[in-house]
N, C-alpha and C positions, 0 to 999 in steps of 0.2 A: 392788381386784381380789384374787382369791384367789391364794394362793401354795401350790401343791402340789408337793412334792418328788418326785424320781424313786424314792426308797425307799418313799414312801407309795403311789405308783402300782404299784410292783412287788408290795408286800404285798397290795394290793387285788386286783390281777390274779391273783396266785397263789390267793388265797382264792376268787375267782369261778370260776377254772378247776377247782380242787379240788372245789368244790361241784357244778359241772356234771358232772364225771366221776363223782363218787359217786352223783349222782341218776340218771345214765344206766345204771348197772349194768355198766360195762365190766369185763372180766375175771371173769365170773361163776364160772368153774370153778376159780379160784385160791383158796387158803386165805386167811383174813383178813390174816395178816402178809405173805404174798407179794403179795396184791392191793394192800395199803397201800404196799408198796415200789414196785410198778409205777405206782401212781397218783402217788406222789411223783416218780418219774423223769419221768413225763409232764408234771407241773407244772413241774419244773426245765427241761425242754426247750421247752415250748410256752406258758409264761405270757405272752410278748410278744404273742401273738395276742389276748389279753384286755386289753392295755394301754390301748387307746383307750377301751373301755367302762369300765375301771376309773377312768381319769382323769375321764371325764364323771360317773361316779357320785360321785367325791370332790368335784368342783366343785358338783354338785347338792346334796350333803350340806352343804358349806361355805356355799353361798348360802342354804340353808334355815335353818341355824343363825344366820347373819348377820342374816337377816330377823327371826327371833324375837328375837335380842339387841337389834337396833335398835328393834323395836316395844316391847319390854319397857323399854328405857332411855328411850324417848320417853314411855311411859306413866308411868314413875316420875318423870320430869321434870315432866310435867303435874300429877301429884298433889302433888309437892313445892312447886310454885308456886301450887297452889290453883286452877289453870285447870280450868274445867269444873265446879267445885263451886258449888252454890247457896249462898244465905245461911245455910242450915242446916249446910253442910259435908257434906251427904249425897250430893252429886253430882246432885241432882234440883233443877231450877229450878222451883219452884212458886209 
């Protein structure tokens, strides 16, 4: 089972929220620096709103990596044992 820590969830939630706010065009009349300051304040206040989505995204990412690692390790084990290789060693049984 995946182990995702609260700090990881918070970082991911903050990133998701910041991206959403920046894409939405909030605070269009503010200067760049002032807009950035307001966006950061909103992220500080409201990142918990994105915590559930962030946790799910992290779990999905972890499970995807685990699947790839498991598949690659299994393939390496098969190759190392010679499983699936024909008499020529080419992997083709002819």
